[in-house]
C-alpha positions in Angstrom: -5.4 -52.5 69.4 -6.1 -50.2 72.5 -9.1 -49.4 74.2 -10.9 -46.2 74.3 -10.0 -46.2 78.0 -6.1 -47.2 77.3 -6.0 -44.4 74.7 -8.0 -41.6 76.8 -5.0 -42.6 79.8 -2.3 -42.4 77.1 -3.2 -39.1 75.6 -3.8 -37.6 79.1 -0.4 -38.7 80.2 1.2 -36.9 77.1 -0.8 -33.9 77.9 0.5 -34.4 81.3 3.9 -34.3 80.4 3.7 -31.6 77.9 2.2 -28.9 80.6 4.9 -30.3 83.0 7.6 -29.4 80.1 6.2 -26.1 79.6 5.8 -25.3 83.3 9.7 -26.1 83.6 10.7 -24.1 80.7 8.6 -21.1 82.3 10.5 -21.7 85.6 13.8 -21.7 83.7 13.4 -18.6 81.9 12.0 -17.0 84.6 15.2 -17.7 86.5 17.1 -16.6 83.5 15.3 -13.4 83.2 15.6 -13.1 87.4 19.6 -13.4 87.0 19.9 -11.1 84.3 18.0 -8.5 85.9 20.1 -9.1 89.2 23.5 -8.8 87.3 22.2 -5.5 85.6 21.0 -3.7 88.8 23.7 -5.1 91.0 25.2 -2.7 93.5 27.6 -0.4 92.1 31.1 -2.0 91.2 34.5 -1.2 92.7 36.3 1.1 91.2 37.3 0.1 87.9 40.8 0.2 86.6 42.0 0.6 83.1 40.6 3.1 80.3 38.4 0.5 78.6 36.9 -1.0 81.8 36.6 2.8 83.2 34.9 3.6 80.1 32.7 0.8 80.0 31.7 1.1 84.0 30.4 4.7 82.9 28.2 3.8 79.8 26.9 0.9 81.9 25.4 3.6 84.3 24.5 5.7 81.7 22.2 2.7 80.1 20.7 2.3 83.4 18.8 5.6 82.8 15.3 5.9 82.3 13.8 6.4 78.5 10.4 6.4 76.8 8.9 2.5 76.4 12.4 1.8 77.7 13.5 2.2 73.8 17.4 2.8 74.9 17.5 5.4 72.2 21.2 6.5 72.8 24.8 5.8 71.3 28.0 6.6 72.9 31.4 7.4 71.1 34.7 6.8 73.2 37.9 8.8 73.1 40.7 8.6 75.8 39.5 11.5 77.4 35.7 11.8 76.7 32.7 10.2 76.2 29.9 11.6 73.5 26.4 10.4 73.8 24.3 10.7 70.4 20.8 10.2 69.6 19.5 6.7 68.3 16.7 7.7 66.0 16.0 4.1 65.1 14.6 3.9 68.4 12.4 7.1 68.3 8.8 7.1 69.1 7.3 9.4 66.7 3.6 8.6 67.8 4.2 9.7 71.4 6.9 12.1 71.2 6.7 13.7 68.1 9.4 16.2 68.5 12.0 14.1 70.3 11.5 16.0 73.3 11.4 13.0 75.6 14.6 11.4 73.5 16.6 14.3 74.6 15.4 14.2 78.0 16.8 10.5 78.0 20.1 11.4 76.7 20.3 14.1 79.8 19.4 11.3 82.1 22.4 9.1 80.5 24.5 12.0 81.1 23.5 12.6 84.8 24.2 9.3 85.1 27.7 9.4 83.7 28.6 12.4 85.5 27.7 10.6 89.1 29.4 7.5 88.1 32.5 9.3 87.2 33.3 10.6 90.6 33.7 7.0 91.9 36.4 6.1 89.5 38.2 9.3 90.4 37.1 11.3 87.3 35.0 14.4 86.6 32.8 14.6 83.5 32.2 18.3 82.3 29.8 18.5 79.4 29.3 20.5 76.6 26.6 20.0 73.4 28.2 18.8 70.2 27.1 20.9 67.1 26.0 18.7 64.5 28.1 18.0 61.6 26.0 20.2 59.1 23.0 22.5 60.0 20.5 20.1 59.0 22.1 17.1 60.7 20.1 15.5 63.4 22.1 14.0 65.3 23.8 16.7 67.8 25.2 15.0 70.7 26.9 15.8 74.0 30.3 15.4 75.1 31.3 14.6 78.4 35.1 15.4 78.9 36.8 13.2 81.4 39.3 14.8 83.9 41.0 13.5 86.9 39.3 14.4 90.3 40.5 13.1 93.8 37.2 14.5 95.3 35.0 11.8 97.1 32.1 9.8 95.3 29.1 11.4 94.8 26.4 9.7 97.2 23.9 9.8 94.2 26.3 6.9 92.4 25.2 4.4 94.8 21.3 5.4 93.8 21.8 4.7 90.3 21.2 0.8 90.8 18.1 1.8 92.8 16.2 4.1 90.6 13.3 2.5 88.8 10.2 4.0 87.0 7.7 1.9 89.2 3.9 2.9 88.6 3.0 0.3 91.5 0.4 0.9 94.1 1.9 3.3 97.1 0.8 3.0 100.5 -0.6 6.2 101.2 1.4 7.2 104.0 2.5 11.1 103.5 6.0 12.2 103.2 7.6 14.1 106.2 8.1 17.6 106.0 11.9 16.8 105.6 11.4 14.7 102.7 9.2 17.2 101.1 11.9 19.6 101.4 14.3 17.1 99.7 12.1 16.3 97.1 11.4 20.4 96.3 15.2 21.1 96.7 16.0 18.0 94.0 13.5 19.5 91.3 14.6 22.8 91.9 17.3 24.5 89.2 18.0 27.4 87.0 15.1 27.6 84.5 13.0 25.3 86.2 9.9 25.6 87.9 8.7 22.8 90.4 4.9 22.6 91.3 4.6 20.6 94.4 1.1 18.9 95.0 0.1 17.2 98.1 -3.7 18.0 98.8 -5.7 15.4 97.5 -8.1 17.6 95.2 -5.3 18.9 93.5 -3.6 15.1 92.9 -7.0 13.8 91.8 -7.0 16.5 89.3 -3.8 15.9 87.7 -4.5 11.8 88.0 -8.0 12.6 86.0 -5.9 14.4 83.3 -3.5 11.7 83.0 -6.2 9.1 83.0 -8.3 11.1 80.2 -5.0 11.7 78.1 -4.3 7.9 78.2 -7.6 7.0 77.3 -7.1 9.4 74.3 -4.1 7.6 73.6 -5.3 4.3 73.2 -8.0 5.5 70.5 -5.0 6.6 68.5 -3.8 3.8 66.1 -0.5 5.4 65.4 0.0 5.3 69.2 -1.0 1.6 70.2 1.0 0.3 66.9 3.8 2.0 68.5 3.2 0.7 72.0 3.1 -2.5 70.7 6.1 -2.5 68.7 7.9 -1.9 72.1 6.1 -4.3 74.5 7.5 -7.6 75.3 4.9 -9.8 75.8 6.9 -12.5 77.8 10.2 -13.1 79.4 11.8 -15.0 76.8 10.8 -12.5 74.4 12.5 -9.5 76.9 15.7 -11.6 77.2 15.8 -11.6 73.5 15.6 -8.2 73.1 16.5 -6.7 76.3 14.8 -3.5 75.5 11.2 -2.4 75.8 8.3 -2.8 78.5 7.8 -6.3 79.9 4.3 -7.2 79.5 3.4 -8.0 83.2 4.8 -4.5 84.1 2.3 -2.6 82.1 -0.6 -0.2 83.5 -3.8 -1.0 84.6 -6.5 1.3 85.5 -6.2 0.8 89.1 -2.4 1.6 89.3 -3.2 4.8 87.1 -5.5 5.7 89.7 -2.3 5.4 92.5 -0.5 7.7 90.0 1.1 8.1 86.8 3.0 10.0 84.8 4.4 11.9 81.7 4.9 15.4 80.5 2.1 17.0 79.2 0.4 19.5 76.4 -1.3 22.7 76.4 -4.5 21.6 78.1 -2.7 20.3 80.9 -0.7 23.6 81.5 -3.6 25.5 81.5 -5.2 23.1 84.0 -2.2 23.8 86.4 -2.2 27.4 85.7 1.1 27.6 84.0 0.3 29.5 81.1 2.6 29.4 78.4 4.9 27.2 80.1 5.3 23.4 79.3 5.0 21.0 81.8 8.1 18.7 81.3 7.9 16.0 83.5 5.0 14.8 86.1 6.4 13.0 88.7 4.5 11.2 91.6 6.4 10.3 95.0 5.5 8.3 97.9 6.4 4.6 99.5 5.5 1.1 97.6 7.5 -2.0 97.0 9.9 -2.5 94.6 8.5 -3.4 91.0 10.4 -6.0 88.7 13.5 -4.8 86.9 13.6 -3.9 83.1 16.5 -5.2 81.0 19.3 -3.1 78.9 21.3 -4.1 76.1 24.8 -4.9 76.6 27.3 -1.9 76.5 28.7 -3.5 73.6 25.6 -2.9 71.6 25.3 0.9 72.3 29.3 2.0 71.6 29.6 3.2 68.0 
């Protein structure tokens, strides 16, 4: 019969072995996650050949677009000369996006990625809305007609795999006049008003509004439940779902103070002096380190 000391060292050895196995499993899971992220966000591939390969390359580029809570709220229909983007309402966020405004913004981002990626495959994407099947049908989409084009690839194609929605801390260095001009040009188009804030009091006012709004949201049980639904609390869970927000990328208050950002409502519009106009998107800009990449579902999972 073992003595108490022998029993202690025996159980300690089992515990140490268990800890070692858990640590090894965690390292393996981290390796799998990092590998999956690298493969997903790799530099754009060389020009694809063959209809199926081209379609898949364009849809892969589309799925790298941002979406609220990384819900990936899109579906894609294929025909030989077109790709149709449809909303996936099973992935909507009724608490944070009750009128589906940001859902459709995400579809627009996916369409833009296809348009930029098409140029790298000798194509031009010409877009037009697709009417619902019936007046009450909610699944109106956007059709991108693909036409041959011998023009050069868009420089924005290469930027698709470097874009990310990062909420990390910036280094505080101001942008140059040329960089600010580029931001202003990129954000200006027909029907869009760009409001560029660079003075610290104005920036702090926006951050105070964002932090206050976040605090209000966190008191909303429906919002919290919806957010929890889309948080992946481990790499293993993130790998299983390949959507949602990986837990270690979620915000803390310190990062919110560095800037944060979303769309706004009537009170925020009044704060900015916009009258009846709706703040569509608030974006911070600056320099900072790259964050860990989020995952996406495979192309086969989003084709209908």
